C-alpha positions as CSV (number, residue, x, y, z in Angstrom):
1,M,-42.2,86.5,-148.9
2,S,-44.0,83.2,-148.6
3,D,-42.9,80.3,-150.8
4,T,-44.5,77.0,-151.9
5,L,-43.0,74.0,-150.2
6,Y,-42.7,70.4,-151.6
7,L,-41.5,67.1,-150.8
8,S,-40.4,64.7,-153.7
9,L,-40.0,61.0,-153.3
10,W,-38.2,58.6,-155.8
11,Y,-38.2,54.9,-156.0
12,P,-35.8,52.5,-157.8
13,N,-37.2,50.9,-161.1
14,L,-40.7,51.8,-160.2
15,R,-43.3,50.0,-162.3
16,L,-46.6,51.9,-162.9
17,E,-48.4,48.9,-161.4
18,A,-46.8,49.5,-158.0
19,L,-47.8,53.1,-157.9
20,P,-51.1,52.5,-156.0
21,D,-49.4,50.8,-153.1
22,K,-46.9,53.6,-152.8
23,L,-49.5,56.2,-152.9
24,T,-51.6,54.5,-150.2
25,A,-48.5,54.1,-148.0
26,V,-47.8,57.8,-148.3
27,L,-51.3,59.0,-147.6
28,G,-51.6,56.6,-144.7
29,A,-48.4,58.1,-143.0
30,F,-50.2,61.4,-142.6
31,A,-52.4,60.3,-139.8
32,A,-49.2,59.3,-137.6
33,H,-47.8,62.8,-138.1
34,G,-50.6,65.3,-137.4
35,G,-52.7,64.6,-140.4
36,E,-56.2,63.2,-141.0
37,E,-56.9,59.4,-141.5
38,K,-59.1,60.0,-144.6
39,V,-58.7,61.5,-148.1
40,Y,-60.7,64.7,-148.9
41,A,-60.7,64.5,-152.7
42,A,-59.1,62.8,-155.7
43,T,-58.3,64.0,-159.2
44,V,-56.9,62.3,-162.2
45,W,-55.0,64.5,-164.7
46,P,-54.3,63.2,-168.3
47,V,-51.1,64.0,-170.3
48,N,-50.3,67.4,-168.5
49,W,-51.5,70.0,-166.2
50,S,-53.3,72.0,-168.9
51,E,-55.8,69.3,-169.6
52,A,-59.1,68.8,-168.0
53,P,-59.3,66.1,-165.4
54,V,-60.7,62.7,-166.4
55,F,-61.8,61.9,-162.9
56,Q,-62.6,64.1,-159.9
57,R,-64.3,63.2,-156.7
58,V,-64.7,65.2,-153.5
59,Y,-65.2,62.9,-150.5
60,G,-65.7,65.7,-148.1
61,R,-65.0,66.3,-144.4
62,M,-68.6,67.3,-143.4
63,G,-71.8,65.4,-143.3
64,A,-70.4,62.0,-142.1
65,A,-72.6,59.9,-140.0
66,P,-72.4,60.3,-136.2
67,G,-69.2,58.7,-135.0
68,A,-67.8,58.2,-138.5
69,S,-64.7,59.7,-139.8
70,P,-65.5,61.9,-142.9
71,G,-63.6,61.5,-146.1
72,A,-62.5,58.2,-147.8
73,D,-60.0,55.6,-146.7
74,P,-56.6,56.2,-148.6
75,R,-56.7,52.6,-150.1
76,L,-60.3,53.1,-151.3
77,A,-59.6,56.5,-152.8
78,V,-56.5,55.2,-154.6
79,E,-58.1,52.2,-155.9
80,E,-61.0,54.3,-157.3
81,A,-58.8,56.9,-158.9
82,L,-56.2,54.5,-160.3
83,E,-58.8,52.3,-162.1
84,L,-57.8,54.6,-164.9
85,L,-54.1,53.5,-164.9
86,H,-52.2,55.1,-167.7
87,D,-48.5,56.0,-167.9
88,D,-49.4,59.5,-169.0
89,Y,-51.7,60.3,-166.2
90,A,-51.1,62.0,-162.8
91,Y,-53.1,61.1,-159.7
92,E,-53.6,63.9,-157.1
93,F,-55.0,63.4,-153.6
94,Q,-56.0,65.9,-151.0
95,V,-55.6,65.2,-147.2
96,G,-55.9,67.4,-144.2
97,W,-52.7,68.1,-142.2
98,N,-52.9,70.0,-138.9
99,L,-50.6,72.8,-138.2
100,W,-50.3,75.9,-136.0
101,E,-50.9,79.1,-137.7
102,W,-51.0,82.8,-136.7
103,E,-54.4,84.6,-137.2
104,E,-54.3,88.3,-137.4
105,G,-57.0,90.0,-135.4
106,G,-58.3,86.8,-134.1
107,G,-57.8,87.4,-130.5
108,I,-59.1,89.9,-127.9
109,L,-58.9,93.8,-127.3
110,L,-56.6,95.3,-124.9
111,P,-56.3,99.0,-123.8
112,V,-53.2,100.8,-125.2
113,G,-50.4,100.5,-122.8
114,R,-51.7,97.4,-120.9
115,N,-49.3,94.6,-120.4
116,A,-50.3,91.9,-122.8
117,G,-48.8,89.3,-120.5
118,P,-45.9,86.8,-120.6
119,S,-46.3,85.9,-124.2
120,T,-45.0,89.2,-125.3
121,R,-41.5,88.7,-123.8
122,P,-38.7,87.4,-125.8
123,S,-38.6,83.7,-126.1
124,A,-36.1,81.5,-124.4
125,A,-37.2,78.8,-126.9
126,A,-36.0,80.4,-130.0
127,G,-32.4,79.3,-129.3
128,D,-33.6,75.7,-128.9
129,L,-35.6,76.0,-132.1
130,A,-32.6,77.2,-134.0
131,Q,-30.3,74.5,-132.7
132,D,-32.5,71.6,-133.1
133,D,-34.9,72.2,-136.0
134,I,-32.6,74.2,-138.3
135,R,-30.1,71.2,-137.8
136,L,-32.9,68.7,-138.8
137,L,-33.9,70.7,-141.8
138,K,-30.3,71.0,-142.9
139,A,-30.1,67.2,-142.6
140,Q,-33.0,67.1,-145.1
141,D,-31.0,69.2,-147.5
142,D,-28.0,67.1,-147.1
143,R,-29.7,63.9,-147.7
144,A,-31.1,65.1,-151.0
145,E,-29.6,63.1,-153.9
146,R,-31.3,65.3,-156.4
147,G,-30.3,68.7,-155.4
148,S,-31.1,70.3,-158.7
149,A,-34.8,69.3,-158.5
150,G,-35.2,72.2,-156.0
151,E,-34.4,74.6,-158.6
152,D,-36.7,74.1,-160.8
153,A,-60.6,73.5,-145.5
154,G,-61.7,72.6,-142.3
155,A,-62.6,74.0,-138.9
156,T,-60.1,75.4,-136.5
157,A,-59.3,73.2,-133.6
158,G,-57.4,73.8,-130.4
159,G,-57.2,77.6,-130.6
160,E,-55.0,79.3,-128.2
161,C,-55.2,82.9,-127.4
162,G,-51.5,83.9,-127.1
163,A,-51.1,87.7,-127.0
164,T,-48.2,87.6,-129.4
165,G,-48.3,90.9,-131.1
166,L,-50.2,94.2,-131.7
167,V,-51.9,95.3,-134.9
168,A,-51.7,98.8,-136.0
169,G,-54.6,100.9,-137.4
170,V,-57.2,100.3,-134.6
171,P,-58.7,102.9,-132.3
172,Q,-56.3,104.5,-129.8
173,E,-58.0,103.1,-126.8
174,A,-57.5,99.4,-127.9
175,D,-55.3,97.2,-129.9
176,V,-56.4,94.0,-131.7
177,L,-54.5,90.8,-130.7
178,G,-54.0,88.0,-133.1
179,R,-53.9,84.3,-131.9
180,W,-52.4,80.9,-132.6
181,A,-54.8,78.3,-133.8
182,R,-54.2,74.6,-134.9
183,G,-56.4,73.3,-137.6
184,P,-56.2,71.4,-140.9
185,R,-54.9,72.8,-144.1
186,L,-54.8,70.7,-147.4
187,A,-51.9,69.0,-148.6
188,R,-51.8,67.6,-152.0
189,V,-50.1,64.1,-152.8
190,T,-49.6,63.4,-156.5
191,G,-48.3,60.2,-158.1
192,Y,-46.8,60.6,-161.6
193,G,-47.1,58.2,-164.4
194,P,-43.7,58.0,-166.2
195,L,-45.0,59.8,-169.4
196,F,-47.0,62.4,-167.7
197,D,-46.0,66.1,-168.7
198,E,-43.0,64.7,-170.6
199,G,-41.5,62.7,-167.8
200,A,-42.0,65.3,-165.0
201,Y,-41.4,62.6,-162.4
202,E,-37.6,62.8,-163.0
203,Q,-37.6,66.3,-161.4
204,D,-40.8,66.3,-159.3
205,G,-40.5,62.7,-158.0
206,H,-42.5,59.6,-158.6
207,I,-44.6,61.1,-155.7
208,R,-44.7,64.7,-154.8
209,I,-46.3,66.3,-151.7
210,D,-47.3,69.9,-152.1
211,F,-47.6,71.5,-148.6
212,G,-48.7,74.9,-149.9
213,S,-47.3,78.1,-148.4
214,D,-44.3,77.7,-146.1
215,T,-45.8,80.4,-143.8
216,P,-46.6,78.1,-140.8
217,F,-42.8,77.1,-140.7
218,L,-41.6,80.7,-140.5
219,E,-44.5,83.0,-139.6
220,E,-42.6,86.1,-140.6
221,D,-45.6,88.4,-139.9
222,A,-45.8,87.1,-136.2
223,D,-43.7,87.8,-133.2
224,L,-41.8,84.7,-132.2
225,D,-42.3,85.0,-128.5
226,Q,-42.4,82.0,-126.2
227,V,-45.8,80.9,-127.5
228,G,-45.0,81.6,-131.0
229,A,-41.6,79.9,-131.0
230,R,-43.1,76.8,-129.5
231,H,-45.8,76.5,-132.3
232,V,-43.3,77.1,-135.1
233,E,-41.1,74.5,-133.5
234,E,-44.0,72.1,-133.5
235,N,-44.7,72.6,-137.1
236,V,-41.2,72.2,-138.2
237,R,-40.6,69.1,-136.2
238,Q,-43.9,67.8,-137.7
239,L,-42.7,68.4,-141.1
240,V,-39.4,66.6,-140.5
241,E,-41.0,63.6,-138.9
242,L,-43.6,63.4,-141.7
243,A,-40.8,63.4,-144.4
244,G,-39.0,60.6,-142.7
245,G,-42.3,58.8,-142.1
246,V,-43.5,58.8,-145.7
247,E,-40.1,57.8,-146.9
248,K,-39.9,54.8,-144.6
249,A,-43.7,53.8,-145.1
250,S,-43.4,53.9,-148.9
251,G,-39.8,52.5,-149.3
252,A,-38.5,55.6,-151.2
253,T,-34.8,55.6,-151.8
254,A,-34.4,59.3,-152.3
255,R,-36.3,62.4,-151.0
256,L,-35.9,66.1,-151.4
257,L,-37.6,68.9,-149.5
258,W,-37.6,71.9,-151.8
259,S,-39.3,75.2,-152.6
260,E,-40.8,76.7,-155.6
261,L,-38.4,79.6,-155.5
262,G,-35.4,77.5,-154.7
263,E,-34.7,78.7,-151.2
264,S,-33.7,76.6,-148.4
265,L,-36.2,76.5,-145.5
266,A,-33.4,75.8,-143.1
267,Q,-31.6,79.0,-144.2
268,R,-34.8,81.0,-144.0
269,L,-35.5,79.7,-140.6
270,A,-32.1,80.7,-139.3
271,E,-32.5,84.1,-140.8
272,R,-35.9,84.5,-139.3
273,L,-34.4,83.8,-135.8
274,G,-31.3,86.0,-136.4
275,M,-29.1,83.0,-136.3
276,R,-26.1,82.0,-138.3
277,N,-24.7,78.5,-138.7
């Protein structure tokens, strides 16, 4: 069962006037960790999430002039959205973040019984993934100073046809293979005014990153063969590095990687790989 993954960041004695610089630093860190340089959209929410936005602009990825990078520069997007600077507003920005994902039925047809190739063999990398990345994720959990807080569109690029599994329900003479493809998904970066939604920042962070579904870090519906384990490993490492990168770039003093259902990503990854401790 997929879960929604978040990263919350807190800053000591943060004044509202300092929020634009923090947001700009967080958004700017994405480009160094597999993300896009520009912001796709900005939305300003008043009072709480049930209210209609008072500002919304979609900068877009497509239609940019030849040679120009689409979207808006993070500082420009932040300045434009935070012209409406109020302590009971929340400021949300969407940015592209590239990850490997498994696409069912996105590959080729093979006759039944034909060897699908080396990628269908058990992975020798799975052990390394468990030893290295589970440890890094557990370190994220250990560093959380606010453990209770966890209770609470783009074109595909760099596609790789890895024959990593067979899909049932196709004609007997052939099976459809999925494939691994790397492309952008939207991450949402939200900065909270201190009075928005009755002080939601205390639990969600002064800045919260919404990564969406945790599927790319587990891929529970795909076979983790040699190709699959390598791509999941890349996604997990990128997540860990981004978490450290945004903390350092923005000067956060506390961070927490958490899920909507309150489950530990490190624990779920260990279970996915059949590992313990």
